[in-house]
N, C-alpha and C positions, 0 to 999 in steps of 0.2 A: 641813159634813160633806163629806169627800171620798170618792170612790168607787174600789173596787178594779177596776172595769170601766169601759170607756169612757174619757172624758178625766178623770174624777175631779174635776171642778171643784166648788168650793164653792157652796152655795146663796147667792145674793147677800143681803146684810143686809136689803134692802128687799123680799125675796121674800115672797109672801103667807103668813102664818102661819095655823095652825088657828084657827077661830072659837072664841071663849070666851064664857062667860056673863059678865054685868056684874060687875066686881070680881074675876074669876077671874085668878090670876096665871099666868105662863108656867111650863112645866116640869111635873113630875109632882105631882099633888095628893096630899094625905094619904090613906093607905090604912087608917087606923084610929087609935085613941087612942094617946097617948104610952105607950111600953113602960116597965115598971119596970127598975131597974138590973140585976137578975139576968138579965132577958130580954135586955138589951143586951149583957151579958157573954157569954151563951151564943151570941148572934148573932155576936159577934166571933170566938169560938172556931170556930163553923161556917164563917165566912168563911176563917179561917186554914186549916182542914182542906181546904176546897175548893181554895184557891189552891195548897196543897201537893200535892194530887192532880193538879191541872192541870199543875203544874211537873214532877212525876214522869213523867206520861204524855208530856209534850212532850220531856223529856230522853231518853226511850227512843225515841220516834217519830222525832225528827229524825235521829239517827245511822242508824237503820234505813232511813229513806227515802233518805238521802244515799248509803248503800251501794248500794241498789237502783237509784238513778238512775245512779250511776257505772258499775255493771255491767250496766245495762239489763235488770234482772230483771223478770219479769212482775208481781211484787208492787208495783212502783213505781206501778201504776195503782190498786191496791186499798187500799194502806196509808192514803192520805189519807182515803178514805171511812170506813174503820174508825176512824181517829183522830178525825174530826169527830163521829162518832156517840158516842164516849166523851166528848168535850168537851161536847157538848150535854147529855148525861146529867148530867155534873158541874155544869153551869151551871143545870140545871133547865129546859131548853128542850125542849118536846115538839112533835114534828113530825107533822102529819097530811097525807098525800099523797093527792091526787085525780088520777087519770089516771096516765100513764106516759110516759117518753120515746118518741118515735117510733122505729120499727124501721129506717126508711130512713137511709142514710148517703151522703154526709157530712151531719151534722146540726148546725145552728146554732140555739141556744136563745136567744131574746130575753126577758130578764126585767126586771121593775121592780126598784128598789133602795131599801131602807128603812134598813138598819143594817149595821154591821160583822158582825153575827151572820149576815147572809145568806151569807157565805162558807162558814161551817160548815153552815148549814141546807141550802143547795143542794149543797155539796160532799159531804154525807153520803148523797145519794140514789143515786149510781152513779159509776163512774169517769168523770171529765170533767176539763176544764181551762178556765181563764178567760183572757181577754185583758185586759190592764190597761196603763195608761200607766207609763212607766219610773219615775216618782217613787215609785210605790207600793212598789217593791222596798225602799226605805230606810226606810219607816215602821215604827215599833215596833208589835209585835203583829200588825197588819194585814199588813205586809210579810212577816212570818214565816208567817202563815197562807196568804198568797197563794203564796209560794214552795213551801210544803209541798204545795200543790194543783197543782204543775207549771204555774203561770201563765206565759204568754208576755208579756213586758214589751215595750212598744212605745215607742220614743223618736221622737216625731213631728218633733223638731228635726233629726234625722239622716236626711235623705231617702235617702241612699245605703244605709242599713241596712234599708230596706223589703224588699228582695229576700230578705235573710237571714231576716227575721222571717216573711215569707210561706212560705219553705221550711220553717221550723220548725213553723209552724201546719199546713202541708200534711202534714208527717211525722206529727204527732200524729193528724191526721184519718185517715190511712191505718191507724192502729192501731184505728180504730173508735170512738174516744172523741168525744163531743159537745163542742163549744166553746160556752161560755156568755158572753154579752155583756150587761152591764147597760146597756140601750139608752137610758136617760134621760141617761146621762153624769154623773149625780150622784145623791144620795139625797134622798128626799122625807120628809115628816113622817109617812108611814104611813097617812094618811087620804085620799090621792089619788095618782093616777099622773100623772107629768109627761110631756110630749111625748117620744116616742122620736126620737132623732137619726139621720136617715138617713145622715148623713156617717159615723157610726161603723160602721153596717152596711156601707156602701160600702168602708170601709177593710179590714174583715175579708173582704169578698167577694173582694178581690183574691187572697186565699190559695186560693180555690176555682177558680182560673182553669182548671185541668185537668179540672174536673168539669163534665159537661154540665148537670147540675141539682143543686140543693142543697135539702135539706129544712130548712125553717125552722119552729120551733115556739115559740109564746108560752108564757110561764111566769109565773104570778102568785104573789108571796110576800106573805102577809098575816098580820100579828100580831093575833090575834083574842081571846086569853084571858089573864087574869092571875089566878093563885092560884085557878083553877077557875071563875072567873066571866067573862062577856064583858068584853073590854077596851074601854072607851069612849074617845072622842076625847081626853078630858083626860089619861088615863093612858097613851096610846100612846107618849108621849115616853120612857117607860121602855124600850121596845124600839127605837124609831126613833132614829137618830143622824144629825143633819143640822145645817145652819146653822153656828153657832159653838160647838157643843158640844165639850167636851174629852173625850178618850177615857177617861182614868183615872177621873174621877168617874162617867161613864156605865157603865163596866165594873163599878165597885163597886156601883152601884144594881142592875144586873142580878144580881150575885152576892147582894146583900142580900135582894132580893125573890124572885127565882127563879120557878119555876112559870109560865113563859111558854108559851102555846100559839100555834103558828104553822101556818098552812095553806098548803100548796104545791099549786097546781093547774096541770096541764098542759092547754093548749088544743089544738084541732085543728091538725095540721101543714099547712103550705102549701109550695108549690114556688117556688123562686127560679131562674128560667132565662131563656132568651132571650125567652120570651113573657110573663114576669112581672117587671117592673122592681122594683128594690130599694125605691123610694119607696112604691109601692102595697102591697108585701108588708109593709114596716115599719109602715105605717099600719094595716093589717089586724091585725097582731100587737098594736099599741098598743091598739086598740079591744077586742080579745079580752082582753088583760090587764086593762084598765080594767073590763070587765064581770065577769070572774072575781073581781077584787079587791073590787068593790062588793058582789057576792053574799056573799063570805066575811065581809066586815066587818059586813054586815047579818044574818049568820047564815042566809043563804038558799042555801048552797052545794049542798044536796041537789037 
């Protein structure tokens, strides 16, 4: 799975996979008995209706956002959040938020990364933008969602473009919007948080050169429920998109099952300034996200 934030590298084939019971196969386990033919037909009709609704909302939202971006209208900041909320409702994804974005600006949010759904889940919270590698811009579906969210795409092969990218990020920050970075640099299986990459934070930190201090806030995204019951390790692959998973089949599984519950938890903000180096701040955020995620997955978030 590649990531819309950070470097978007795929999880290596030999990366540690979730633990399974003896004889348990990879992927999503059965959720119930085989459905009769009529039920499967109704299921297909429901899928077609959802896809039609998603397409209609997208065909309306993209031109509206394009016009707002071209004319620099204030709505360019709020349309993406409104669009993602509608999309999540159509997909059957329910978001529970704990905490809130810090009031201090400029604000850098460091999040873990589980699925392509994260773009809509995080993007629905408040006006914000992502930083992603340039390849993401051309990806089907994900690239569209990222561009809709006013993502800043970074081409690390073109060193001379760094200044222009930093100026673009700085301009967005002046508008007061937080910047979100998926600090793992890839996506996980949803059962664990991978190490945060300080190099990614350092690259974004260059855009804050004119700021005396930067507020950095950890954010944990945890997929915790499926069809109204706690989501166990075996079924978390329904939400998580990682490794060599193909997007289209995964999207169809999300549409088919629906009713996914995700918890988004904001941690305590930290300061990144001359007295606090990026490595220590990144590690503190990583530990905070790991703790928040573990509590959410165990149902101990309260």
